[in-house]
C-alpha positions in Angstrom: 0.0 0.0 0.0 1.3 3.5 -0.9 0.5 6.5 1.3 2.3 9.6 2.6 4.0 10.0 5.9 1.3 12.4 6.9 -1.4 9.9 6.2 0.5 7.2 8.2 0.6 9.6 11.2 -3.1 10.2 10.9 -3.8 6.4 10.8 -1.7 5.8 13.8 -3.7 8.4 15.7 -7.0 7.0 14.5 -5.9 3.5 15.5 -5.5 4.6 19.1 -8.8 6.5 19.2 -11.6 5.2 21.4 -15.3 5.2 20.5 -17.8 6.2 23.1 -19.5 3.3 24.7 -16.8 0.7 24.0 -16.5 -2.0 21.4 -20.2 -3.0 21.4 -21.5 0.5 20.7 -22.2 0.0 17.0 -26.0 0.5 16.5 -27.7 2.1 13.5 -27.6 5.4 11.8 -30.5 6.9 9.8 -30.2 7.3 6.0 -32.9 10.0 6.0 -35.2 8.1 3.6 -38.2 6.7 5.5 -38.7 3.6 3.3 -35.0 2.7 3.5 -34.7 3.2 7.2 -37.9 1.3 7.8 -36.9 -1.7 5.7 -33.5 -1.8 7.5 -35.2 -2.0 10.9 -34.6 1.6 11.9 -31.4 2.5 10.0 -28.1 1.3 8.4 -25.9 -0.9 10.6 -22.8 0.9 11.8 -19.7 -1.2 12.7 -20.6 -3.8 10.0 -19.4 -4.7 6.5 -21.7 -4.0 3.6 -21.2 -4.9 -0.1 -22.3 -2.6 -2.9 -22.4 -4.1 -6.4 -22.3 -2.6 -9.9 -23.0 -5.2 -12.5 -22.0 -3.0 -15.4 -19.1 -0.7 -16.1 -21.5 2.2 -16.7 -22.7 1.9 -13.1 -19.2 2.2 -11.6 -19.7 5.9 -10.9 -23.1 5.1 -9.3 -21.8 2.6 -6.9 -18.8 4.8 -6.0 -21.3 7.7 -5.4 -23.5 5.4 -3.2 -20.4 4.4 -1.2 -19.4 8.0 -0.7 -22.9 8.9 0.4 -23.0 6.1 2.9 -19.6 7.0 4.2 -20.8 10.6 4.8 -23.7 9.3 6.8 -21.4 7.1 8.8 -19.0 10.0 9.3 -21.8 12.2 10.5 -22.4 9.7 13.4 -18.8 9.9 14.5 -17.9 13.7 14.6 -14.2 14.3 14.0 -13.7 10.9 12.2 -12.1 10.4 8.8 -13.0 8.2 5.8 -10.3 5.9 4.4 -10.8 5.0 0.7 -8.8 2.0 -0.3 -8.5 0.6 -3.8 -6.3 -1.5 -6.0 -3.9 0.0 -8.5 -6.1 -1.6 -11.2 -9.2 0.1 -9.8 -7.5 3.5 -9.9 -6.5 2.9 -13.5 -10.1 2.0 -14.4 -11.9 4.6 -12.4 -9.5 7.5 -12.3 -8.3 9.4 -9.3 -10.5 10.4 -6.4 -12.2 13.7 -7.2 -12.2 16.0 -4.2 -14.5 18.6 -5.7 -17.0 15.9 -6.5 -16.9 14.7 -2.8 -17.4 18.3 -1.7 -20.4 18.6 -4.0 -22.0 15.7 -2.1 -21.6 17.8 1.0 -18.4 16.2 2.3 -15.0 17.6 3.3 -12.2 16.2 1.1 -9.7 17.0 3.8 -11.2 14.3 6.0 -10.6 11.6 3.3 -7.5 9.5 3.4 -6.6 7.7 0.1 -4.4 4.6 -0.3 -3.8 2.1 -3.1 -2.7 -1.5 -2.9 -0.9 -3.5 -5.7 -3.3 -6.5 -5.6 -6.6 -7.7 -4.0 -4.8 -9.8 -1.4 -2.8 -6.8 -0.1 -6.0 -4.7 -0.4 -7.9 -7.0 2.0 -5.1 -7.1 4.5 -4.9 -3.3 4.6 -8.7 -3.2 4.8 -8.7 -5.5 7.8 -6.1 -3.4 9.6 -8.0 -0.2 8.8 -11.3 -1.6 10.0 -9.7 -1.9 13.5 -9.3 1.8 13.7 -12.0 3.2 15.9 -11.3 6.8 14.7 -12.5 6.0 11.2 -16.1 6.7 10.4 -16.0 4.5 7.3 -13.6 2.4 5.3 -14.4 2.2 1.6 -12.8 -0.7 -0.2 -12.9 -0.6 -4.0 -12.2 -3.5 -6.3 -13.0 -4.5 -9.9 -14.0 -7.8 -11.4 -13.9 -11.2 -9.7 -12.4 -11.1 -6.2 -11.4 -14.7 -5.2 -9.4 -13.4 -2.3 -12.7 -12.1 -0.7 -13.8 -15.5 0.5 -15.8 -16.3 3.5 -12.8 -16.2 5.8 -11.7 -12.8 4.6 -15.2 -11.5 4.8 -15.6 -12.7 8.4 -12.3 -11.1 9.3 -13.4 -7.8 8.0 -16.8 -8.1 9.8 -15.2 -8.9 13.2 -12.7 -6.0 12.9 -15.6 -3.6 12.1 -17.7 -4.9 14.9 -14.9 -4.4 17.4 -14.0 -0.8 16.3 -17.4 0.5 15.2 -16.0 1.6 11.8 -18.4 0.9 8.9 -16.8 -1.1 6.0 -18.2 -0.5 2.5 -17.0 -3.0 0.0 -17.4 -1.7 -3.6 -17.7 -4.6 -6.1 -17.6 -3.3 -9.7 -18.4 -5.6 -12.6 -18.9 -8.4 -10.1 -21.6 -10.5 -8.5 -22.2 -11.8 -5.0 -20.5 -14.9 -3.6 -20.3 -16.5 -0.1 -19.6 -13.8 2.5 -20.5 -12.4 5.9 -21.7 -8.9 4.8 -24.5 -7.4 6.9 -26.2 -6.2 3.7 -25.7 -6.4 -0.1 -26.9 -3.9 -2.6 -27.1 -3.6 -6.4 -26.6 0.0 -7.5 -27.5 1.5 -10.8 -27.3 5.0 -12.0 -30.7 6.8 -12.6 -31.8 10.0 -14.3 -32.1 13.1 -12.2 -34.6 16.0 -12.7 -33.0 19.1 -14.3 -32.9 22.3 -12.3 -33.5 25.8 -13.7 -31.7 26.7 -16.9 -31.4 22.9 -17.5 -28.7 22.6 -14.8 -28.0 19.0 -13.5 -30.2 18.1 -10.6 -29.3 16.2 -7.4 -27.8 12.7 -7.8 -30.4 9.9 -8.1 -29.7 6.2 -7.8 -31.6 3.0 -8.3 -30.7 0.7 -5.4 -31.8 -2.8 -4.6 -31.4 -4.6 -1.3 -30.2 -8.0 -2.4 -29.6 -9.4 1.1 -30.0 -8.4 4.7 -28.8 -10.8 7.4 -31.2 -9.7 10.0 -34.4 -9.4 8.0 -36.2 -9.4 4.6 -34.7 -8.2 1.4 -35.7 -8.0 -2.3 -36.8 -4.4 -2.3 -35.8 -1.6 -4.7 -35.9 2.2 -4.4 -35.1 5.3 -6.4 -33.3 7.6 -4.0 -32.1 11.2 -4.3 -29.2 12.7 -2.4 -29.8 15.9 -0.4 -26.3 17.5 -0.1 -27.5 20.1 2.4 -28.7 17.4 4.8 -26.1 14.8 3.7 -29.0 12.3 3.6 -31.2 10.4 1.2 -34.7 11.4 0.2 -37.4 10.4 -2.3 -37.0 11.9 -5.7 -39.5 14.4 -6.9 -41.3 11.9 -9.2 -40.7 8.6 -7.5 -39.2 6.7 -4.6 -41.7 3.9 -4.0 -40.6 0.6 -2.7 -41.0 -2.3 -5.2 -41.2 -5.9 -4.0 -39.1 -8.4 -5.9 -39.7 -11.9 -6.9 -36.8 -14.4 -6.9 -36.4 -14.1 -10.7 -36.3 -10.4 -10.8 -38.6 -7.3 -10.5 -42.0 -6.6 -11.8 -40.5 -3.9 -13.9 -37.4 -5.8 -15.1 -37.7 -9.6 -15.3 -33.9 -9.8 -15.8 -33.0 -7.9 -12.7 -32.3 -11.1 -10.9 -29.3 -11.8 -13.1 -27.0 -9.9 -10.9 -28.1 -12.0 -7.9 -27.0 -15.2 -9.5 -23.7 -14.1 -10.9 -20.7 -15.9 -9.3 
């Protein structure tokens, strides 16, 4: 993993930070969207690992945006915390460099984001497990492309246990990939969606099509259109939609092929 001496010093400080309430104080944080929060039993699980999937290259930006938005929600629950964004060298070549102004446009502070790259998936997961033990991190975003054999059930459990102990939320971005065996608290399929234009045809707030593929503690198979409110740093229903749609095992009522992502190995 490559990182500056300044970032190393920050990580050492974060590793020694203590979270109020001790190791078991993980709980939930609100996403701001009533349908989402209700379906998740009152909010998004903090101090757990969550997997976010983009089945197509065109949705890579959408899944990265969803990861950044969730990281901002997690960070808001832990004032003074940082976000660590880890990725492989291959992911950086494919996705491009982290765009600070874009993160600021979502309502975040780029100065609170630590960036690091790893040469391969195995090193990435080792770094992610170490980072997940840092109680001073609000979120650890881990970005990888394609099949990820190193992320087996053992590696997934290791990340989950580290997150549970520290309270840091781990967001695993899986781009052009499908679910396999793992210990994630939730799994999501993320697709980009059209936003409503503002005055003078200016781009509107970011809108995503998200599907809850799996939730360990409750039902899944629901899908929403959600809009990001940068002023509140929270999700809301878009102006024209936002309804929850129940899914059948072979896909959605709108898109019979939507179940394909679920079955991809």
